[in-house]
C-alpha positions, 0 to 999 in steps of 0.5 A: 529536556532531551526527553520531551523533544524526543517525545514532541518528535515522537507524537509528531510523526504519529499524527503527521500522516493521520489523515484520511480522505473520503471517497464517493460512492460510484462505479469505476472501470476496474482491472485491465487499463485499455491498450495496456498489453502488460495485463495478466489474466486475472486483471481482467479484460482491457477496459476493465469492468464495471464495479460500484463501491460505497463511499468509504475513507481511506488513509491518505498515507501508508502506515508509519514505524512511528505510527505503529509503535504506538500501537505496540505501546498501546498493547493492541499490536505486535511487533513487526520484524525488525532492522536487525532481522533484515536491513529492509525492515524499517522497525527499529531503524535509526532515522527511520521513523517516518518510513512506512512500517514493513516486515508485517504480517496480514493480521498485524495490519488488520489489528493496526487498523482495528485499533484504529476504528477501521479495517484494511481496504477491500480490493475494489475500494483500493483500486478506485482510490488508487486510480482517482478517477484515472483510466490509465496504466497509472493515475498520471499516464502510461509510464512511470518513473522516480519521478512519480514513484519509489521503485526500481525504474531500471535507470535512477541511480543514488547512494545504492551505487549501481543498486537500482531498487528503491530509486537507487537507495535500496530501501523505501523512502519516508512516507509521502516523497511523491506527490499525492494522486487527484484525490490527495493520497500518497504512495499508492503505487510503489514505496510499499506495496499495501495489504488488502482485505481481501483473499485472492481469487483469479476470478474476483473482478467478476465477483466484484462487479456482482457486488461481492466486495469482500470475497472470498471468504476463504483464501490461502493467500492475501492480496497486495496492491500497488507495487513497491520499492524493489519492484520494477514498473509493470507491478505499479500498474493501478490493475496489477494483483500481487498475492502473498500468504498472510504470514511471512514466517521464514520469508521477509516482507520487506516491500509490504506495508498497508494503509486503512480504511473504513466505511463512510459514515 
């Protein structure tokens, strides 16, 4: 009976965040929000640039530990770094099956999405979905705190005492711990940063504006978006562009997870 209960719980966790929403085709303003003084050069000019994005579907939640485990058990995914390697890795951590899977390489994330019949989102897709029709620094306005996202907001304390990362918990939170944006997407800002399908290019926004949403074809670094539980406010801005080598090797990507996307039918 205990085994049946455990199996039922595992299946529930695998399916609880399996939904996607379809983002309609159309243009949006990508890059530096108007009046945002924190923008870096690769975020483009204030007010952004117009980028047209075809319709696509994207996961409502970041991929969880339980969901990723199912891919491993199906023989389609390689195990990520585990909790025994670092306290910040969620895989094999007691009580974290509902947390986003992290400590994954880019190729591991892509393999999971392919198993699901999809792919990692393109950078322009991700930002359009994250903005959810907004033109401000964050989809809810010009500032962020632990009321809206999981981050280090410089003030919120929790069980970790004076450690403010993860809204005082010094780790991720379960996927969907904060309210969804206007498209019904959770944790687009904070909790885990998210691998993107694109390689990094400083001039990427100009490429996207010309219709090349998938470039560059080759790059030593991949884009990571959304900010994370151990990052401060500016890194959670809708336009902020982080980059990482696709393999973590001796590093530990405890701040990075992912969600999947696919072309709309």
